[in-house]
A tleap script that builds the chain and sets N, CA, C and O, in Angstrom:
source leaprc.protein.ff14SB
mol = sequence {
  NMET ARG LEU VAL PRO GLY GLY PRO MET LEU
  ILE GLU GLY PRO VAL GLU ILE VAL LEU ASP
  ASP GLY THR THR LEU THR SER ASP ARG PHE
  LEU VAL ALA LEU CYS MET CYS ARG ARG SER
  HIE THR TYR PRO PHE CYS ASP THR SER HIE
  ARG ARG ARG THR ARG PRO THR PRO PRO ASP
  GLY ASP ARG ARG PRO THR SER GLY HIE HIE
  ASP SER CYS ARG ASP GLY THR ASP CYS GLY
  GLY PRO ALA GLY GLY CALA
}
set mol.1.N position { 0.586 -1.221 0.150 }
set mol.1.CA position { 0.221 0.029 0.021 }
set mol.1.C position { 0.973 1.151 0.149 }
set mol.1.O position { 2.009 1.220 0.810 }
set mol.2.N position { 0.327 2.290 -0.651 }
set mol.2.CA position { 0.993 3.402 -1.036 }
set mol.2.C position { 0.099 4.556 -0.654 }
set mol.2.O position { -1.034 4.481 -1.130 }
set mol.3.N position { 0.408 5.804 0.241 }
set mol.3.CA position { -0.256 7.004 -0.260 }
set mol.3.C position { -0.165 7.701 -1.414 }
set mol.3.O position { 1.059 7.834 -1.452 }
set mol.4.N position { -0.519 8.175 -2.262 }
set mol.4.CA position { -0.219 9.686 -2.992 }
set mol.4.C position { -0.342 10.678 -2.798 }
set mol.4.O position { -1.421 11.136 -3.172 }
set mol.5.N position { 0.597 11.612 -2.135 }
set mol.5.CA position { 0.478 13.004 -1.377 }
set mol.5.C position { -0.536 13.401 -2.229 }
set mol.5.O position { -0.505 12.997 -3.392 }
set mol.6.N position { -1.779 14.406 -1.705 }
set mol.6.CA position { -2.757 14.465 -2.745 }
set mol.6.C position { -3.602 14.067 -3.368 }
set mol.6.O position { -4.658 14.657 -3.596 }
set mol.7.N position { -3.101 12.384 -3.970 }
set mol.7.CA position { -4.073 11.690 -4.499 }
set mol.7.C position { -4.429 10.791 -3.578 }
set mol.7.O position { -4.701 10.999 -2.396 }
set mol.8.N position { -4.406 9.071 -4.581 }
set mol.8.CA position { -5.316 8.483 -4.108 }
set mol.8.C position { -3.945 7.593 -3.733 }
set mol.8.O position { -2.760 7.708 -4.044 }
set mol.9.N position { -4.862 6.452 -2.736 }
set mol.9.CA position { -4.359 5.022 -1.784 }
set mol.9.C position { -4.305 4.107 -3.403 }
set mol.9.O position { -5.117 4.004 -4.322 }
set mol.10.N position { -2.913 3.549 -3.166 }
set mol.10.CA position { -2.167 2.670 -4.245 }
set mol.10.C position { -1.990 1.339 -3.115 }
set mol.10.O position { -1.497 1.291 -1.987 }
set mol.11.N position { -2.694 0.215 -4.067 }
set mol.11.CA position { -2.662 -1.034 -3.530 }
set mol.11.C position { -2.874 -2.112 -4.207 }
set mol.11.O position { -3.743 -2.177 -5.077 }
set mol.12.N position { -1.969 -3.252 -3.828 }
set mol.12.CA position { -1.535 -3.898 -5.168 }
set mol.12.C position { -2.736 -4.837 -5.199 }
set mol.12.O position { -3.329 -5.129 -4.161 }
set mol.13.N position { -3.117 -5.342 -6.473 }
set mol.13.CA position { -3.999 -6.308 -6.762 }
set mol.13.C position { -3.712 -7.889 -6.980 }
set mol.13.O position { -2.630 -8.463 -7.110 }
set mol.14.N position { -4.971 -8.382 -6.977 }
set mol.14.CA position { -6.442 -7.795 -6.692 }
set mol.14.C position { -7.080 -7.504 -5.488 }
set mol.14.O position { -6.509 -8.016 -4.525 }
set mol.15.N position { -7.888 -6.975 -5.270 }
set mol.15.CA position { -8.917 -6.690 -3.762 }
set mol.15.C position { -10.032 -6.665 -4.042 }
set mol.15.O position { -10.564 -6.247 -5.070 }
set mol.16.N position { -10.691 -7.340 -2.681 }
set mol.16.CA position { -12.129 -7.103 -2.205 }
set mol.16.C position { -12.164 -6.271 -1.297 }
set mol.16.O position { -11.510 -6.406 -0.263 }
set mol.17.N position { -12.987 -5.206 -1.557 }
set mol.17.CA position { -13.521 -3.874 -0.981 }
set mol.17.C position { -14.836 -4.128 -0.123 }
set mol.17.O position { -15.878 -4.264 -0.764 }
set mol.18.N position { -14.875 -4.184 0.891 }
set mol.18.CA position { -16.035 -4.326 1.354 }
set mol.18.C position { -16.983 -2.639 2.093 }
set mol.18.O position { -16.514 -1.818 2.881 }
set mol.19.N position { -18.270 -2.654 1.488 }
set mol.19.CA position { -18.408 -0.643 1.788 }
set mol.19.C position { -19.058 -0.994 2.951 }
set mol.19.O position { -19.438 -2.137 3.205 }
set mol.20.N position { -19.223 0.190 3.826 }
set mol.20.CA position { -20.555 0.159 4.532 }
set mol.20.C position { -21.723 -0.489 4.721 }
set mol.20.O position { -22.036 -1.039 5.777 }
set mol.21.N position { -22.444 -0.445 3.651 }
set mol.21.CA position { -23.552 -1.045 3.454 }
set mol.21.C position { -23.863 -2.396 3.102 }
set mol.21.O position { -24.941 -2.973 2.960 }
set mol.22.N position { -22.143 -2.937 2.945 }
set mol.22.CA position { -22.293 -4.423 2.876 }
set mol.22.C position { -22.206 -4.333 1.909 }
set mol.22.O position { -22.753 -5.396 1.612 }
set mol.23.N position { -21.858 -3.767 0.689 }
set mol.23.CA position { -21.600 -4.348 -0.928 }
set mol.23.C position { -20.166 -4.570 -0.699 }
set mol.23.O position { -19.323 -4.153 0.095 }
set mol.24.N position { -20.206 -5.439 -1.761 }
set mol.24.CA position { -18.713 -6.105 -1.784 }
set mol.24.C position { -18.036 -5.669 -3.493 }
set mol.24.O position { -18.581 -5.896 -4.573 }
set mol.25.N position { -17.040 -5.163 -3.303 }
set mol.25.CA position { -16.397 -4.427 -4.536 }
set mol.25.C position { -14.937 -5.239 -5.274 }
set mol.25.O position { -13.777 -5.004 -4.935 }
set mol.26.N position { -15.174 -5.778 -5.860 }
set mol.26.CA position { -13.719 -6.283 -6.662 }
set mol.26.C position { -13.127 -6.074 -8.157 }
set mol.26.O position { -13.622 -5.965 -9.279 }
set mol.27.N position { -11.898 -6.074 -7.646 }
set mol.27.CA position { -10.888 -5.508 -9.153 }
set mol.27.C position { -9.812 -6.501 -8.876 }
set mol.27.O position { -9.280 -6.867 -7.828 }
set mol.28.N position { -9.644 -6.843 -10.177 }
set mol.28.CA position { -8.645 -7.675 -10.373 }
set mol.28.C position { -7.522 -7.090 -10.589 }
set mol.28.O position { -6.545 -7.652 -10.096 }
set mol.29.N position { -7.289 -5.858 -11.340 }
set mol.29.CA position { -6.010 -5.469 -11.664 }
set mol.29.C position { -4.969 -5.239 -11.107 }
set mol.29.O position { -5.040 -5.289 -9.879 }
set mol.30.N position { -3.693 -4.924 -11.667 }
set mol.30.CA position { -2.806 -5.455 -10.774 }
set mol.30.C position { -2.461 -4.152 -9.573 }
set mol.30.O position { -1.971 -4.430 -8.479 }
set mol.31.N position { -2.698 -3.166 -9.855 }
set mol.31.CA position { -3.028 -1.977 -9.070 }
set mol.31.C position { -3.954 -0.973 -8.829 }
set mol.31.O position { -4.274 -0.263 -9.782 }
set mol.32.N position { -4.395 -0.797 -7.850 }
set mol.32.CA position { -5.570 -0.631 -7.703 }
set mol.32.C position { -5.544 1.108 -7.042 }
set mol.32.O position { -4.671 1.155 -6.175 }
set mol.33.N position { -6.007 2.020 -7.157 }
set mol.33.CA position { -6.390 3.438 -6.725 }
set mol.33.C position { -7.915 3.789 -6.233 }
set mol.33.O position { -8.995 3.729 -6.822 }
set mol.34.N position { -7.530 4.198 -4.845 }
set mol.34.CA position { -8.805 4.095 -3.924 }
set mol.34.C position { -9.000 5.433 -4.224 }
set mol.34.O position { -8.400 5.924 -5.180 }
set mol.35.N position { -9.613 5.970 -3.670 }
set mol.35.CA position { -10.262 7.600 -3.692 }
set mol.35.C position { -10.050 7.941 -2.453 }
set mol.35.O position { -10.962 7.599 -1.699 }
set mol.36.N position { -8.865 8.689 -1.791 }
set mol.36.CA position { -8.776 9.431 -0.562 }
set mol.36.C position { -9.461 10.918 -0.343 }
set mol.36.O position { -9.635 11.409 0.773 }
set mol.37.N position { -9.836 11.579 -1.637 }
set mol.37.CA position { -10.948 12.524 -1.419 }
set mol.37.C position { -12.057 12.823 -1.259 }
set mol.37.O position { -12.392 13.819 -0.618 }
set mol.38.N position { -12.813 12.062 -1.781 }
set mol.38.CA position { -14.408 11.522 -2.143 }
set mol.38.C position { -14.678 12.133 -2.939 }
set mol.38.O position { -15.902 12.263 -2.963 }
set mol.39.N position { -13.992 12.864 -4.018 }
set mol.39.CA position { -14.569 13.413 -5.147 }
set mol.39.C position { -14.990 12.881 -6.582 }
set mol.39.O position { -15.472 13.441 -7.566 }
set mol.40.N position { -14.612 11.562 -6.305 }
set mol.40.CA position { -14.597 10.598 -7.112 }
set mol.40.C position { -16.032 10.725 -7.637 }
set mol.40.O position { -16.930 11.238 -6.968 }
set mol.41.N position { -16.267 10.020 -9.396 }
set mol.41.CA position { -17.844 9.885 -9.127 }
set mol.41.C position { -17.674 8.258 -9.343 }
set mol.41.O position { -18.711 7.612 -9.491 }
set mol.42.N position { -16.379 7.555 -9.367 }
set mol.42.CA position { -16.433 5.840 -9.620 }
set mol.42.C position { -15.950 5.337 -8.017 }
set mol.42.O position { -15.421 4.227 -7.960 }
set mol.43.N position { -16.142 6.256 -6.474 }
set mol.43.CA position { -15.719 5.950 -5.424 }
set mol.43.C position { -16.475 4.434 -4.695 }
set mol.43.O position { -17.637 4.040 -4.787 }
set mol.44.N position { -15.636 4.002 -4.181 }
set mol.44.CA position { -14.087 3.788 -3.645 }
set mol.44.C position { -13.137 3.973 -4.382 }
set mol.44.O position { -12.089 4.325 -3.841 }
set mol.45.N position { -13.173 3.776 -6.092 }
set mol.45.CA position { -12.072 3.962 -6.850 }
set mol.45.C position { -11.683 5.147 -7.430 }
set mol.45.O position { -12.558 5.948 -7.760 }
set mol.46.N position { -10.797 5.336 -7.567 }
set mol.46.CA position { -9.894 6.828 -7.748 }
set mol.46.C position { -10.338 7.182 -9.706 }
set mol.46.O position { -9.962 6.455 -10.624 }
set mol.47.N position { -11.116 8.345 -9.855 }
set mol.47.CA position { -11.082 9.208 -10.694 }
set mol.47.C position { -10.254 9.676 -11.525 }
set mol.47.O position { -10.518 9.789 -12.722 }
set mol.48.N position { -9.319 9.957 -11.080 }
set mol.48.CA position { -8.368 11.155 -10.803 }
set mol.48.C position { -9.473 12.608 -10.986 }
set mol.48.O position { -9.355 13.292 -12.003 }
set mol.49.N position { -10.347 12.917 -10.094 }
set mol.49.CA position { -11.130 14.465 -9.903 }
set mol.49.C position { -10.342 14.878 -8.672 }
set mol.49.O position { -10.378 16.011 -8.192 }
set mol.50.N position { -9.760 14.053 -8.290 }
set mol.50.CA position { -8.369 15.239 -7.272 }
set mol.50.C position { -8.109 15.964 -7.968 }
set mol.50.O position { -8.565 17.106 -7.899 }
set mol.51.N position { -6.816 15.357 -9.418 }
set mol.51.CA position { -6.363 16.787 -10.535 }
set mol.51.C position { -7.162 17.976 -10.363 }
set mol.51.O position { -6.477 18.938 -10.015 }
set mol.52.N position { -8.800 18.298 -10.541 }
set mol.52.CA position { -9.614 19.017 -11.568 }
set mol.52.C position { -9.682 20.301 -10.298 }
set mol.52.O position { -10.005 21.474 -10.484 }
set mol.53.N position { -9.326 19.740 -9.166 }
set mol.53.CA position { -9.689 21.245 -8.497 }
set mol.53.C position { -8.607 22.389 -8.681 }
set mol.53.O position { -7.435 22.086 -8.905 }
set mol.54.N position { -9.027 23.739 -8.582 }
set mol.54.CA position { -8.161 24.674 -8.245 }
set mol.54.C position { -7.874 25.348 -7.342 }
set mol.54.O position { -8.746 25.246 -6.478 }
set mol.55.N position { -7.058 26.039 -7.047 }
set mol.55.CA position { -7.262 26.307 -5.985 }
set mol.55.C position { -6.916 28.352 -5.751 }
set mol.55.O position { -5.795 28.859 -5.782 }
set mol.56.N position { -8.140 29.058 -5.555 }
set mol.56.CA position { -7.786 30.152 -5.726 }
set mol.56.C position { -6.472 31.153 -4.823 }
set mol.56.O position { -6.181 30.964 -3.642 }
set mol.57.N position { -5.837 32.198 -5.723 }
set mol.57.CA position { -5.114 32.703 -4.996 }
set mol.57.C position { -5.378 33.650 -4.014 }
set mol.57.O position { -6.118 34.603 -4.255 }
set mol.58.N position { -4.988 33.531 -3.212 }
set mol.58.CA position { -5.813 34.822 -2.149 }
set mol.58.C position { -5.474 35.884 -2.492 }
set mol.58.O position { -4.292 35.966 -2.827 }
set mol.59.N position { -6.390 37.251 -2.574 }
set mol.59.CA position { -6.236 38.925 -3.232 }
set mol.59.C position { -4.853 39.284 -3.194 }
set mol.59.O position { -4.335 39.819 -4.173 }
set mol.60.N position { -4.313 39.077 -2.320 }
set mol.60.CA position { -2.870 39.745 -1.397 }
set mol.60.C position { -1.400 38.883 -2.147 }
set mol.60.O position { -0.193 38.927 -1.910 }
set mol.61.N position { -1.993 38.361 -2.831 }
set mol.61.CA position { -1.176 36.906 -3.393 }
set mol.61.C position { 0.620 36.387 -2.563 }
set mol.61.O position { 1.826 36.266 -2.778 }
set mol.62.N position { -0.987 36.194 -1.069 }
set mol.62.CA position { -0.213 35.345 -0.212 }
set mol.62.C position { -0.141 33.899 0.069 }
set mol.62.O position { -1.090 33.168 0.352 }
set mol.63.N position { 1.267 33.536 -0.060 }
set mol.63.CA position { 1.457 31.673 -0.358 }
set mol.63.C position { 1.793 31.539 0.607 }
set mol.63.O position { 2.919 31.899 0.950 }
set mol.64.N position { 0.776 30.858 1.563 }
set mol.64.CA position { 1.302 30.818 3.542 }
set mol.64.C position { 1.370 29.233 2.953 }
set mol.64.O position { 0.673 28.603 2.157 }
set mol.65.N position { 2.475 28.942 3.690 }
set mol.65.CA position { 2.688 27.112 3.579 }
set mol.65.C position { 1.753 26.318 4.156 }
set mol.65.O position { 1.326 26.684 5.251 }
set mol.66.N position { 1.261 25.141 3.597 }
set mol.66.CA position { 0.699 24.257 4.081 }
set mol.66.C position { 0.928 23.710 5.236 }
set mol.66.O position { 1.924 23.694 5.960 }
set mol.67.N position { -0.953 22.899 5.396 }
set mol.67.CA position { -0.526 22.530 7.263 }
set mol.67.C position { 0.073 20.901 6.615 }
set mol.67.O position { 0.168 20.152 7.587 }
set mol.68.N position { 0.360 20.392 5.713 }
set mol.68.CA position { 0.608 19.178 4.858 }
set mol.68.C position { -0.860 18.140 4.830 }
set mol.68.O position { -0.753 16.921 4.696 }
set mol.69.N position { -2.288 18.873 4.984 }
set mol.69.CA position { -3.103 18.169 4.712 }
set mol.69.C position { -3.601 18.063 3.370 }
set mol.69.O position { -3.033 18.857 2.620 }
set mol.70.N position { -4.382 17.423 2.869 }
set mol.70.CA position { -4.849 17.547 1.264 }
set mol.70.C position { -5.096 18.792 1.283 }
set mol.70.O position { -4.760 19.420 2.287 }
set mol.71.N position { -5.795 19.527 0.103 }
set mol.71.CA position { -6.252 20.525 0.072 }
set mol.71.C position { -7.566 21.170 0.043 }
set mol.71.O position { -8.033 22.277 -0.225 }
set mol.72.N position { -8.092 19.665 0.548 }
set mol.72.CA position { -9.378 19.837 0.496 }
set mol.72.C position { -9.698 19.411 1.858 }
set mol.72.O position { -10.847 19.189 2.243 }
set mol.73.N position { -8.613 19.300 2.596 }
set mol.73.CA position { -9.053 19.296 4.388 }
set mol.73.C position { -7.993 20.201 5.215 }
set mol.73.O position { -7.655 19.658 6.267 }
set mol.74.N position { -7.588 21.051 5.051 }
set mol.74.CA position { -6.627 21.739 5.455 }
set mol.74.C position { -6.132 21.813 7.094 }
set mol.74.O position { -5.016 21.797 7.613 }
set mol.75.N position { -7.540 21.903 7.654 }
set mol.75.CA position { -7.812 21.714 8.990 }
set mol.75.C position { -8.242 20.120 9.888 }
set mol.75.O position { -8.916 19.881 10.890 }
set mol.76.N position { -7.458 19.278 8.928 }
set mol.76.CA position { -7.513 17.823 8.930 }
set mol.76.C position { -8.620 17.390 9.836 }
set mol.76.O position { -8.391 16.986 10.976 }
set mol.77.N position { -10.181 17.499 9.174 }
set mol.77.CA position { -11.115 17.335 9.199 }
set mol.77.C position { -11.876 16.784 7.954 }
set mol.77.O position { -12.416 17.443 7.066 }
set mol.78.N position { -11.811 15.626 8.068 }
set mol.78.CA position { -13.192 15.131 6.605 }
set mol.78.C position { -12.010 14.406 6.117 }
set mol.78.O position { -12.206 13.753 5.092 }
set mol.79.N position { -10.661 14.368 6.687 }
set mol.79.CA position { -9.902 13.788 5.039 }
set mol.79.C position { -8.419 12.393 5.027 }
set mol.79.O position { -7.441 12.205 4.304 }
set mol.80.N position { -9.032 11.662 6.310 }
set mol.80.CA position { -8.155 10.897 6.278 }
set mol.80.C position { -6.982 11.286 7.312 }
set mol.80.O position { -6.235 10.525 7.926 }
set mol.81.N position { -7.023 12.354 7.323 }
set mol.81.CA position { -5.174 12.755 7.800 }
set mol.81.C position { -4.623 13.419 7.007 }
set mol.81.O position { -5.084 14.021 6.037 }
set mol.82.N position { -3.121 13.306 7.560 }
set mol.82.CA position { -1.808 14.113 6.708 }
set mol.82.C position { -1.819 13.586 5.348 }
set mol.82.O position { -2.029 12.394 5.124 }
set mol.83.N position { -1.527 14.720 4.149 }
set mol.83.CA position { -0.907 13.952 2.847 }
set mol.83.C position { 0.407 13.246 2.869 }
set mol.83.O position { 1.416 13.929 3.046 }
set mol.84.N position { 0.521 11.827 2.694 }
set mol.84.CA position { 0.934 10.862 2.802 }
set mol.84.C position { 1.455 10.163 4.112 }
set mol.84.O position { 2.514 9.546 4.227 }
set mol.85.N position { 0.626 10.353 4.948 }
set mol.85.CA position { 0.913 9.863 6.190 }
set mol.85.C position { -0.239 9.118 6.580 }
set mol.85.O position { -1.311 9.355 6.024 }
set mol.86.N position { -0.140 8.141 7.576 }
set mol.86.CA position { -1.388 7.405 7.797 }
set mol.86.C position { -1.913 7.599 8.591 }
set mol.86.O position { -2.965 6.996 8.799 }
savepdb mol mol.pdb
quit
């Protein structure tokens, strides 16, 4: 398993995923990308939706350092933790 900063979790396949409602999904691919941003239209599988989000530049041009979390969860809520971390 490998976490891609700002992207998906990569897992060597084949995999079987059991969702909260008990539904089981399977993939026989040799490498499976699981969505970590929850924007995927094929959730829980990644469809690269995380790449399409653009962040507006503050009006004063201030480029403050990030906290290490994905852009969608800078405050650490609802994101599963720091980018690239466990």
